[in-house]
C-alpha positions as CSV (number, residue, x, y, z in Angstrom):
1,M,73.0,30.7,19.2
2,S,75.8,28.3,18.2
3,D,73.3,26.1,16.3
4,L,72.0,29.1,14.4
5,R,75.5,30.2,13.5
6,D,76.3,26.6,12.3
7,L,73.1,26.6,10.2
8,Y,74.1,30.0,8.6
9,Q,77.5,28.7,7.8
10,E,76.0,25.6,6.2
11,V,73.7,27.7,4.0
12,I,76.7,29.9,3.0
13,F,78.8,26.8,2.2
14,D,75.9,25.2,0.2
15,H,75.5,28.4,-1.9
16,F,79.3,28.4,-2.4
17,K,79.5,24.8,-3.6
18,K,76.3,25.0,-5.7
19,P,75.6,28.6,-6.5
20,H,72.2,29.4,-7.9
21,N,71.9,31.3,-11.2
22,F,75.6,30.8,-12.0
23,H,75.8,31.3,-15.8
24,A,76.0,34.0,-18.4
25,L,72.5,35.3,-19.1
26,A,71.4,35.2,-22.7
27,G,69.4,38.3,-23.5
28,A,70.8,40.4,-20.6
29,N,70.3,44.1,-21.2
30,H,72.5,45.2,-18.3
31,V,75.9,43.8,-17.4
32,A,78.7,44.9,-15.1
33,H,82.0,43.5,-13.7
34,G,83.3,43.7,-10.2
35,H,86.6,42.9,-8.5
36,N,87.6,42.7,-4.8
37,R,91.4,43.0,-4.9
38,L,91.8,42.2,-1.2
39,C,90.3,38.7,-1.6
40,G,90.7,38.2,-5.4
41,D,86.9,37.9,-6.0
42,K,85.8,38.6,-9.6
43,I,82.2,38.7,-10.7
44,T,80.1,39.6,-13.6
45,V,76.4,40.4,-13.0
46,Y,73.8,40.0,-15.8
47,L,70.3,41.5,-15.7
48,R,67.3,41.4,-17.9
49,I,65.0,44.2,-17.0
50,E,61.7,44.8,-18.6
51,D,59.1,47.3,-17.6
52,D,61.1,48.2,-14.5
53,V,61.1,44.7,-13.2
54,V,64.0,42.3,-12.9
55,R,62.8,39.5,-15.1
56,D,66.0,37.5,-14.8
57,L,69.5,37.8,-13.4
58,S,72.6,35.7,-13.0
59,F,76.3,35.9,-12.3
60,E,79.6,34.4,-13.2
61,G,83.0,34.6,-11.6
62,A,85.3,33.2,-9.0
63,G,85.6,34.1,-5.4
64,C,85.6,33.1,-1.8
65,A,82.6,31.4,-0.1
66,I,81.1,34.7,1.2
67,S,81.3,36.5,-2.2
68,T,79.8,33.5,-4.1
69,A,77.1,32.8,-1.5
70,S,76.2,36.5,-1.4
71,A,75.8,36.6,-5.2
72,S,73.8,33.4,-5.3
73,L,71.4,34.6,-2.5
74,M,71.1,38.0,-4.2
75,T,70.1,36.5,-7.5
76,D,67.4,34.4,-5.8
77,A,66.1,37.4,-3.8
78,L,65.8,39.9,-6.7
79,K,64.1,37.9,-9.4
80,G,60.7,39.4,-10.1
81,K,61.3,42.5,-8.0
82,T,60.7,46.1,-9.2
83,L,63.6,48.4,-9.5
84,G,62.3,50.3,-6.4
85,Q,62.3,47.0,-4.4
86,V,65.8,46.2,-5.6
87,E,67.0,49.6,-4.3
88,Q,65.3,49.0,-1.0
89,L,66.8,45.5,-0.6
90,F,70.3,46.9,-1.5
91,T,70.0,49.5,1.2
92,Q,68.6,47.1,3.8
93,F,71.3,44.4,3.0
94,H,74.1,47.0,3.1
95,Q,72.8,48.3,6.4
96,M,72.7,44.7,7.8
97,V,76.3,43.9,6.9
98,T,77.9,47.2,7.8
99,S,76.0,48.5,10.8
100,A,77.3,47.7,14.2
101,D,73.9,48.5,15.7
102,A,71.9,46.3,13.4
103,D,69.5,44.2,15.5
104,D,66.3,42.1,15.4
105,S,64.2,45.1,14.7
106,D,65.8,45.3,11.2
107,P,63.6,44.4,8.2
108,D,63.2,40.7,7.4
109,L,65.6,39.9,4.7
110,G,64.8,36.2,4.5
111,K,67.7,34.0,3.5
112,L,70.0,37.0,3.0
113,E,70.2,37.2,6.8
114,V,72.7,34.3,6.8
115,L,75.3,37.0,5.9
116,A,74.6,39.2,8.9
117,G,77.6,37.8,10.7
118,V,80.1,39.3,8.3
119,R,79.6,42.7,10.0
120,E,81.8,41.3,12.7
121,F,84.7,40.9,10.2
122,P,85.2,44.2,8.4
123,A,87.5,42.7,5.7
124,R,84.7,40.2,4.8
125,V,82.1,42.9,4.3
126,K,83.7,43.7,0.9
127,C,83.3,40.1,-0.1
128,A,79.6,40.1,0.9
129,T,78.8,43.4,-0.9
130,L,80.8,43.0,-4.1
131,A,77.8,41.4,-6.0
132,W,75.5,44.1,-4.7
133,H,77.7,46.9,-5.8
134,T,78.3,45.2,-9.2
135,L,74.5,45.0,-9.5
136,Q,74.2,48.7,-8.9
137,A,76.8,49.3,-11.6
138,A,74.8,47.1,-14.0
139,L,71.6,49.0,-13.3
140,K,73.4,52.3,-14.1
141,D,75.2,50.8,-17.2
142,R,78.6,51.7,-15.8
143,A,81.4,50.4,-18.1
144,T,84.1,50.8,-15.5
145,P,84.5,47.6,-13.4
146,V,83.5,48.0,-9.7
147,S,86.3,47.7,-7.2
148,T,85.8,47.3,-3.5
149,E,88.9,49.4,-2.8
């Protein structure tokens, strides 16, 4: 179990140091901003949706390792997904990081599963979910920045 935890930490650190899809997205048709006051994380999520499919997405901002890795992994996971699939992944991810009774019978979330351990640290859950809640705001074209408070 220790080896698996070490591997997960390594993946998180890699996504923190070299986040995927970290740039403003030219041609984005949905944008939202988010802020985690507890940790100081700030994020902007950019989406280009066509025919109810996420054709491209990216993010910018500054934050802790968990917040940045979560945003990076999220952008990888959601490219090419339908809006229905995005909603399903949001629900499954949120359940994984917030539910004390999440177990191996949970749906396969691929690389996103490296963040499952944050459920043991309630203050870090807000870091892991900031990008996802900001994504939801972008999908709904909310002008008000998302706050995890």
